[in-house]
C-alpha positions as CSV (number, residue, x, y, z in Angstrom):
1,X,148.2,103.4,62.8
2,X,148.5,102.3,59.1
3,X,148.4,98.6,58.2
4,X,151.0,97.1,56.0
5,X,150.1,97.7,52.4
6,X,149.6,94.8,50.0
7,X,151.6,94.9,46.8
8,X,150.1,96.2,43.6
9,X,148.3,93.3,42.1
10,X,149.1,92.1,38.6
11,X,146.2,90.7,36.5
12,X,146.3,88.6,33.3
13,X,146.4,90.7,30.1
14,X,142.9,91.0,28.7
15,X,142.2,89.3,25.4
16,X,140.1,92.3,24.3
17,X,140.9,95.5,26.2
18,X,138.0,97.3,28.0
19,X,137.7,100.3,30.2
20,X,140.8,101.0,32.3
21,X,139.1,103.7,34.5
22,X,136.3,103.5,37.1
23,X,133.8,106.1,35.9
24,X,130.5,107.1,37.4
25,X,127.8,106.6,34.8
26,X,129.9,104.1,32.8
27,X,128.0,102.1,30.2
28,X,129.3,98.6,30.6
29,X,126.0,97.4,32.2
30,X,124.0,99.0,29.3
31,X,126.0,97.6,26.4
32,X,123.7,94.7,25.7
33,X,120.9,97.2,25.3
34,X,122.9,99.8,23.3
35,X,124.7,97.5,20.8
36,X,121.6,96.5,18.8
37,X,120.9,100.2,17.9
38,X,124.5,100.8,16.7
39,X,125.3,100.2,13.0
40,X,127.3,97.0,12.2
41,X,129.7,99.1,10.2
42,X,130.4,102.8,9.7
43,X,133.1,105.1,8.5
44,X,134.4,107.4,11.2
45,X,133.5,107.1,14.9
46,X,133.0,110.1,17.2
47,X,132.5,110.0,20.9
48,X,132.5,113.5,22.4
49,X,131.7,112.6,26.0
50,X,134.4,110.0,26.5
51,X,134.4,109.1,30.2
52,X,135.6,105.5,30.6
53,X,135.0,104.6,26.9
54,X,133.0,101.4,27.4
55,X,131.1,101.9,24.1
56,X,134.3,102.7,22.2
57,X,136.0,99.5,23.4
58,X,132.9,97.5,22.4
59,X,132.4,98.8,18.9
60,X,135.8,100.1,17.8
61,X,136.2,97.3,15.3
62,X,133.0,98.4,13.5
63,X,134.7,101.6,12.3
64,X,136.3,101.5,8.9
65,X,137.8,105.0,9.2
66,X,139.4,107.2,11.9
67,X,138.2,107.3,15.5
68,X,137.8,110.6,17.3
69,X,137.5,110.4,21.1
70,X,137.0,113.7,23.0
71,X,135.9,115.2,26.3
72,X,136.1,118.5,28.2
73,X,137.8,116.9,31.2
74,X,141.4,117.9,30.9
75,X,142.6,115.3,33.4
76,X,140.7,112.5,31.7
77,X,142.0,113.4,28.2
78,X,145.5,113.6,29.6
79,X,145.5,110.0,31.0
80,X,144.0,108.6,27.7
81,X,146.8,110.3,25.8
82,X,149.5,109.1,28.1
83,X,148.2,105.5,28.0
84,X,148.3,105.8,24.2
85,X,151.7,107.5,23.8
86,X,153.8,106.9,26.9
87,X,152.7,103.5,28.5
88,X,156.1,102.6,29.9
89,X,156.8,105.9,31.5
90,X,153.2,105.9,32.9
91,X,153.8,102.5,34.5
92,X,157.0,103.8,36.0
93,X,155.3,106.8,37.4
94,X,152.6,104.7,39.1
95,X,155.3,103.2,41.4
96,X,155.2,106.4,43.5
97,X,151.7,105.4,44.7
98,X,152.4,101.7,45.5
99,X,151.2,101.0,49.0
100,X,149.3,104.3,49.5
101,X,146.2,102.5,50.6
102,X,145.3,104.2,53.9
103,X,143.1,107.2,54.4
104,X,145.8,109.6,55.4
105,X,147.9,108.9,52.2
106,X,144.8,109.4,50.1
107,X,144.1,112.8,51.5
108,X,147.7,113.8,51.2
109,X,147.7,113.0,47.5
110,X,144.3,114.7,47.0
111,X,145.3,117.9,48.7
112,X,148.7,118.3,47.2
113,X,149.2,120.5,44.2
114,X,148.8,118.4,41.1
115,X,152.0,117.8,39.1
116,X,152.6,119.9,36.0
117,X,154.4,117.1,34.2
118,X,151.8,115.2,32.1
119,X,152.9,111.6,32.8
120,X,153.1,112.3,36.6
121,X,149.7,114.0,36.4
122,X,148.2,111.0,34.7
123,X,149.6,108.7,37.4
124,X,148.0,110.9,40.1
125,X,144.7,110.7,38.2
126,X,145.0,106.9,38.1
127,X,145.6,106.7,41.8
128,X,142.7,108.9,42.7
129,X,140.4,107.2,40.2
130,X,141.1,103.8,41.8
131,X,140.9,104.8,45.5
132,X,138.3,107.5,45.6
133,X,134.7,106.8,46.6
134,X,132.8,105.0,43.8
135,X,135.4,106.0,41.2
136,X,133.8,109.4,41.1
137,X,135.7,112.3,39.5
138,X,134.1,115.5,40.8
139,X,135.6,119.0,41.1
140,X,134.4,122.2,42.8
141,X,133.9,125.5,41.0
142,X,137.7,126.2,41.2
143,X,138.5,122.9,39.5
144,X,139.8,121.1,42.6
145,X,139.1,117.4,43.0
146,X,137.1,116.9,46.2
147,X,135.8,113.3,46.3
148,X,136.3,111.5,49.7
149,X,138.3,108.4,50.3
150,X,136.8,105.2,49.0
151,X,138.6,102.7,51.3
152,X,139.9,100.8,48.3
153,X,143.5,99.6,47.5
154,X,145.5,101.0,44.6
155,X,146.1,98.1,42.3
156,X,147.8,99.9,39.4
157,X,148.1,98.2,36.0
158,X,150.2,95.4,34.7
159,X,152.4,95.7,31.6
160,X,150.4,93.3,29.5
161,X,147.1,95.1,30.0
162,X,148.8,98.4,29.3
163,X,150.3,97.1,26.1
164,X,146.9,95.9,24.9
165,X,145.3,99.2,25.7
166,X,148.1,101.1,24.0
167,X,147.7,99.0,20.8
168,X,144.0,99.7,20.4
169,X,144.4,103.5,20.9
170,X,147.1,103.9,18.2
171,X,144.7,105.0,15.5
172,X,142.5,107.1,17.7
173,X,142.6,110.9,17.9
174,X,142.1,111.9,21.6
175,X,141.0,115.6,21.8
176,X,140.3,118.0,24.6
177,X,137.2,119.6,22.9
178,X,133.7,120.8,23.4
179,X,131.0,118.6,21.9
180,X,129.7,121.5,19.8
181,X,133.0,121.7,18.0
182,X,133.4,118.0,17.6
183,X,129.9,117.5,16.2
184,X,130.6,119.9,13.3
185,X,132.9,117.2,11.8
186,X,130.7,114.0,11.1
187,X,129.3,113.4,7.7
188,X,127.2,110.8,6.0
189,X,128.4,107.3,6.8
190,X,129.9,108.2,10.1
191,X,128.5,107.2,13.6
192,X,128.3,109.3,16.8
193,X,127.7,107.9,20.3
194,X,126.6,110.5,22.9
195,X,126.7,110.1,26.6
196,X,126.4,113.6,28.0
197,X,126.5,114.2,31.8
198,X,123.0,113.5,33.1
199,X,121.3,116.5,34.6
200,X,121.2,116.4,38.4
201,X,118.1,114.7,39.9
202,X,118.1,117.4,42.6
203,X,119.6,120.8,43.3
204,X,122.1,119.2,45.7
205,X,123.3,116.5,43.3
206,X,126.9,117.0,42.0
207,X,127.4,114.2,39.6
208,X,127.4,116.5,36.6
209,X,130.4,118.4,38.1
210,X,133.3,116.4,36.6
211,X,134.7,119.6,35.2
212,X,134.4,123.1,36.7
213,X,132.1,123.8,33.8
214,X,128.7,122.2,34.6
215,X,126.5,120.6,32.0
216,X,123.1,122.2,32.3
217,X,119.6,122.0,30.7
218,X,120.6,124.7,28.2
219,X,123.5,122.4,27.0
220,X,121.1,119.5,26.6
221,X,118.8,121.7,24.6
222,X,121.6,122.7,22.4
223,X,122.7,119.1,22.0
224,X,119.2,118.2,20.9
225,X,119.3,120.8,18.2
226,X,122.7,119.5,17.0
227,X,121.3,116.0,16.9
228,X,118.5,117.2,14.6
229,X,121.3,118.6,12.4
230,X,123.2,115.3,12.4
231,X,120.1,113.6,11.2
232,X,119.6,116.1,8.4
233,X,123.3,115.4,7.4
234,X,122.5,111.7,7.3
235,X,124.8,110.9,10.3
236,X,123.7,108.0,12.5
237,X,123.8,108.6,16.2
238,X,122.7,107.1,19.5
239,X,122.5,108.9,22.8
240,X,122.3,107.6,26.4
241,X,120.5,109.6,29.0
242,X,118.3,109.5,32.1
243,X,114.7,108.9,31.1
244,X,113.0,112.3,32.0
245,X,110.2,114.4,30.7
246,X,112.7,116.9,29.3
247,X,114.6,114.2,27.4
248,X,111.4,112.9,25.9
249,X,110.3,116.4,25.0
250,X,113.6,117.5,23.4
251,X,114.1,114.3,21.4
252,X,110.4,113.7,20.5
253,X,111.2,113.5,16.8
254,X,113.5,110.5,17.4
255,X,113.0,106.9,18.7
256,X,113.3,106.8,22.5
257,X,113.8,103.4,24.1
258,X,113.0,103.4,27.8
259,X,114.3,100.9,30.4
260,X,115.7,100.7,33.9
261,X,119.2,99.7,35.1
262,X,120.7,99.1,38.5
263,X,122.8,101.8,39.9
264,X,124.5,102.3,43.2
265,X,123.7,105.5,45.2
266,X,124.5,107.5,48.3
267,X,127.2,105.4,50.0
268,X,130.7,106.1,51.3
269,X,131.5,102.4,51.8
270,X,131.0,99.6,49.3
271,X,129.3,97.5,52.0
272,X,126.6,100.2,52.4
273,X,125.8,100.6,48.7
274,X,122.2,99.8,47.8
275,X,121.3,99.1,44.2
276,X,118.3,101.0,42.8
277,X,116.4,100.9,39.6
278,X,117.4,103.9,37.5
279,X,115.2,105.0,34.6
280,X,117.3,105.2,31.4
281,X,116.6,106.2,27.9
282,X,118.4,105.3,24.6
283,X,117.7,107.9,21.9
284,X,118.2,106.6,18.4
285,X,118.9,109.0,15.5
286,X,118.1,107.0,12.4
287,X,119.1,108.1,8.8
């Protein structure tokens, strides 16, 4: 029997907008380590593995020129565009999910055919993002979202926070694009931040499966070659990744800063999450 649902909570508008999505592998905790390696000012800014955009929100004011945000996850890019272009209609669409905080409601939304209308599709994404386990977005080989219920309430967004987010996105291009195509664009004076999906730690790990197209070792090898080309073109760049022998080998010609961070693993319930020390690497492409 379902319990009475609490109302969608309203929070005070942020003074400086930050990530509006829960995203596995988000970089909020690593910002204090990353920011010293990012130029104080640059011309254009490129982020081709967008995710939750924590680095974008932290350094957007350092860009003197246009900002190009991109990703291959169609659902992700859609919600970013809707937040930028249709915030009022997006907030209206979220009302359909108010009170859907029980397990049965979650699975009904998850299993239903996704809406074709883009604003409604973004609202569904927001609901699943807030209520799924660990904020994980994972799809199977057919592109169907398959993350279990996270036992979390849907809180939505308040109008003040949405207005602040919309304002900072007005001058950003938000593109559905492959990193190979995006990284042909930067030139001297620009800056690129790279946060590719980490390669699985085991054959059964699925955390790289946030689109039906997996990111594999061959993609990382190609990215390393592109980074060499960025350096030759005098484009500054920084990459986050897991600290592995392969990463150190592929990026041996660049500065690799090694550290650990606390990440939560292998839990279906927030009370069961155990933090662990995860080896991380910041790779710096200096010009």
